[in-house]
C-alpha positions, -999 to 999 in steps of 0.1 A, spaced: -121 422 -123 -132 440 -150 -164 449 -167 -163 439 -205 -203 432 -212 -230 458 -206 -251 452 -172 -281 434 -179 -316 437 -160 -335 425 -135 -296 417 -118 -293 405 -85 -258 408 -63 -254 381 -39 -241 387 -2 -239 423 -4 -221 448 26 -243 471 31 -235 505 50 -257 521 71 -240 557 75 -265 569 102 -251 546 127 -217 528 105 -227 497 112 -224 474 85 -250 446 71 -249 418 46 -281 414 23 -293 406 -11 -298 432 -38 -314 424 -67 -318 460 -92 -351 452 -112 -357 466 -151 -368 501 -142 -333 505 -123 -351 504 -85 -332 482 -60 -349 459 -36 -327 455 -4 -333 422 14 -344 404 -14 -361 366 -4 -349 341 -34 -385 335 -37 -392 375 -47 -362 369 -76 -379 371 -108 -372 345 -139 -343 354 -161 -326 372 -135 -293 380 -144 -269 369 -114 -234 398 -110 -200 376 -107 -183 404 -83 -179 396 -45 -177 422 -20 -202 444 -31 -211 476 -14 -243 491 -13 -249 525 3 -267 561 2 -263 581 -24 -232 603 -25 -232 641 -15 -205 662 -32 -203 699 -11 -186 720 -37 -175 719 -70 -174 737 -106 -200 738 -131 -185 749 -166 -218 763 -178 -224 788 -181 -196 806 -188 -170 780 -200 -192 756 -215 -158 743 -237 -143 729 -200 -172 713 -195 -214 719 -197 -241 707 -174 -254 676 -187 -214 666 -182 -214 675 -152 -245 655 -142 -234 626 -161 -197 621 -146 -216 629 -113 -242 596 -116 -211 578 -130 -194 583 -100 -223 575 -74 -231 611 -67 -266 617 -57 -263 656 -49 -230 685 -61 -230 714 -43 -219 741 -73 -198 766 -62 -212 807 -76 -179 814 -98 -199 810 -127 -206 837 -153 -224 854 -143 -218 845 -110 -245 829 -85 -249 865 -66 -287 878 -77 -318 868 -86 -313 868 -121 -284 841 -121 -305 818 -99 -335 816 -124 -306 797 -147 -300 771 -119 -341 764 -110 -343 754 -150 -314 730 -143 -325 716 -113 -361 707 -126 -342 696 -159 -322 674 -140 -338 665 -110 -317 684 -82 -292 668 -88 -270 701 -87 -275 722 -56 -264 761 -65 -243 778 -36 -251 818 -34 -227 840 -38 -214 860 3 -207 894 -22 -212 909 -56 -190 891 -81 -172 871 -57 -149 903 -57 -150 906 -12 -170 942 -11 -198 942 -10 -228 917 7 -250 899 -14 -284 902 -13 -290 867 6 -322 873 20 -335 873 -18 -315 841 -26 -322 819 5 -350 800 -10 -329 784 -37 -296 779 -24 -282 758 -2 -255 778 15 -235 812 11 -201 809 0 -175 831 -22 -153 794 -28 -125 819 -22 -108 838 5 -123 877 18 -96 895 30 -123 919 45 -125 904 83 -150 929 91 -175 919 55 -170 882 69 -186 893 106 -211 910 87 -216 880 64 -221 858 92 -242 878 111 -268 881 81 -266 844 73 -274 834 109 -310 841 108 -315 827 77 -306 791 82 -283 784 56 -243 775 68 -215 800 54 -187 782 35 -151 796 38 -119 792 21 -96 803 52 -60 814 36 -42 848 48 -37 854 6 -7 884 20 8 851 40 3 823 8 19 853 -15 25 828 -50 30 793 -25 23 767 -50 40 741 -30 36 734 9 67 753 26 94 725 43 118 700 24 100 688 -8 95 729 -20 134 732 -10 140 703 -35 121 704 -59 127 743 -66 89 755 -64 75 788 -42 65 772 -7 30 783 7 34 786 41 9 762 69 10 794 84 -16 811 55 -42 790 64 -41 783 104 -40 817 107 -74 825 85 -89 794 108 -83 810 139 -95 841 128 -128 828 115 -131 804 145 -128 839 166 -156 853 145 -175 824 147 -168 825 185 -188 862 185 -217 855 161 -222 821 168 -234 819 128 -231 776 114 -194 782 99 -181 754 73 -146 751 68 -134 742 35 -103 728 17 -89 724 52 -52 708 46 -27 710 79 -26 694 110 -25 723 133 -62 738 113 -77 702 119 -65 708 163 -80 742 157 -109 733 147 -118 701 169 -111 726 196 -134 750 182 -158 718 186 -148 708 213 -159 747 225 -193 739 209 -187 759 185 -211 758 158 -187 749 135 -179 719 104 -158 714 82 -147 694 48 -113 684 32 -107 674 -4 -102 641 -17 -70 651 -36 -54 661 -1 -62 625 12 -43 611 -14 -14 630 -21 13 651 -6 41 675 -16 61 648 -19 45 630 -51 45 667 -70 83 654 -84 63 651 -114 52 685 -116 22 673 -126 1 705 -136 -33 682 -129 -16 681 -87 -12 724 -88 -38 728 -64 -56 754 -38 -47 753 -12 -14 733 -23 -10 699 -17 4 695 22 29 668 43 23 634 51 18 646 82 -7 665 72 -27 636 49 -27 618 80 -37 644 103 -67 653 78 -73 614 77 -73 608 114 -93 639 113 -121 624 100 -119 588 121 -122 617 150 -148 637 133 -134 674 136 -130 666 96 -170 660 86 -167 658 53 -148 650 18 -152 672 -10 -146 666 -48 -133 705 -55 -145 691 -93 -129 720 -112 -129 716 -154 -96 727 -174 -100 732 -205 -64 710 -226 -48 742 -231 -53 756 -196 -29 728 -181 -5 725 -203 21 750 -191 45 748 -161 33 737 -130 42 771 -114 18 789 -143 -6 760 -144 -45 773 -130 -52 751 -101 -85 718 -100 -87 689 -110 -117 666 -124 -130 642 -98 -163 636 -95 -156 597 -117 -125 591 -101 -127 595 -60 -148 576 -45 -123 544 -63 -91 562 -54 -104 566 -19 -116 535 -11 -80 520 -24 -57 542 -9 -77 547 26 -101 515 26 -77 494 15 -52 507 38 -70 501 70 -67 539 70 -107 544 69 -133 521 74 -159 514 46 -185 532 69 -166 563 76 -155 571 42 -190 565 34 -205 586 62 -173 615 51 -190 615 18 -227 610 21 -247 617 52 -221 642 64 -223 667 37 -262 661 33 -261 675 70 -240 699 60 -258 716 34 -288 711 51 -300 682 29 -326 650 37 -305 618 39 -297 609 -2 -326 583 -9 -308 573 -37 -286 542 -35 -249 543 -48 -239 500 -56 -198 500 -60 -177 471 -72 -144 483 -50 -128 457 -72 -139 462 -107 -110 476 -128 -113 500 -153 -95 521 -178 -92 558 -172 -88 570 -207 -106 598 -231 -138 572 -235 -140 566 -204 -146 607 -190 -178 624 -197 -164 660 -198 -143 676 -221 -120 688 -198 -94 663 -188 -74 675 -162 -63 648 -139 -37 628 -127 -52 597 -132 -67 598 -167 -45 571 -181 -41 548 -152 -65 513 -146 -82 524 -113 -98 496 -95 -133 500 -78 -159 514 -102 -197 525 -94 -222 497 -111 
């Protein structure tokens, strides 16, 4: 079905699947959304107000608000890509109650002055955006920030890009550990990665693009795990994209190390074979893995080796992406599409259950960020079709593989 008319309130949803991400169980109940948009679960027939509209769709899902571990804000510094207001609107339309903001803004989130800007943003937008603090000054990987002065406002510390100096990484772990906040690291051996833009293998040869060996990720994961073993600092591994990486993380967790991990939604939905179109909006870092990697990541979510699914929403201006694949900047927007696409590619295909997907997009992400379980509720119609055209997208940036496509599944 498609939604032709705007929703009117109060609005009743009958026989809704209520997902409890804490216990991964489901119940069925009626749900009423009142005129103030407050949601009442398990409403009795005699409690339904007069002149209540009834939503005609079936199979409606109700769960805790989604939480994105890390995404990029265009503002401050690149407002022509996306403003904070546009980012917040995209998050809300996509069902997200919290979004972690990477410190790669201009200026970087690496001192008290930069954090003052984000405190004002949080007051204005109900704390939806949660900034990460930088590990190193100007994200240069050379000198540690004063994490102690940032800790009260940030959810954790990351540069959002590889840090080559492992001694510096060790010092950062030792510094962060008593602060009670996680450190998030992007595992990449940049020398091995070189100029790779596609996973090294059959399809890199067939498409004639520079390969990115899986070892560029796995060697870095192994090094980080050893540093965690040494420091015992709570550490999050971001943007995992390889099957062997999942195995290394699973073993580290079995060893009792304080490690969590995430992959991105696009790495769960696509593989290197899908790059036959040379669509620059699928140019990611790390590059899309093989189909075996994709299935291993999904299995990692089922087993708990991979805790969370991040959106890694990255706005880019039109002219930045209208270039050949190999020279395009990495990243894509995704807050408005992610739940719809993940549901169709994973839940509808029986690769994940509804509760497993919701847990990876909500509860587990909250735990990584040290946040309380979201009090916001998201209502999702997995059968509602909508056109992801320019009018439907809040961001000035349209760098997504899904622009122009009809998607099935929409947050209501």
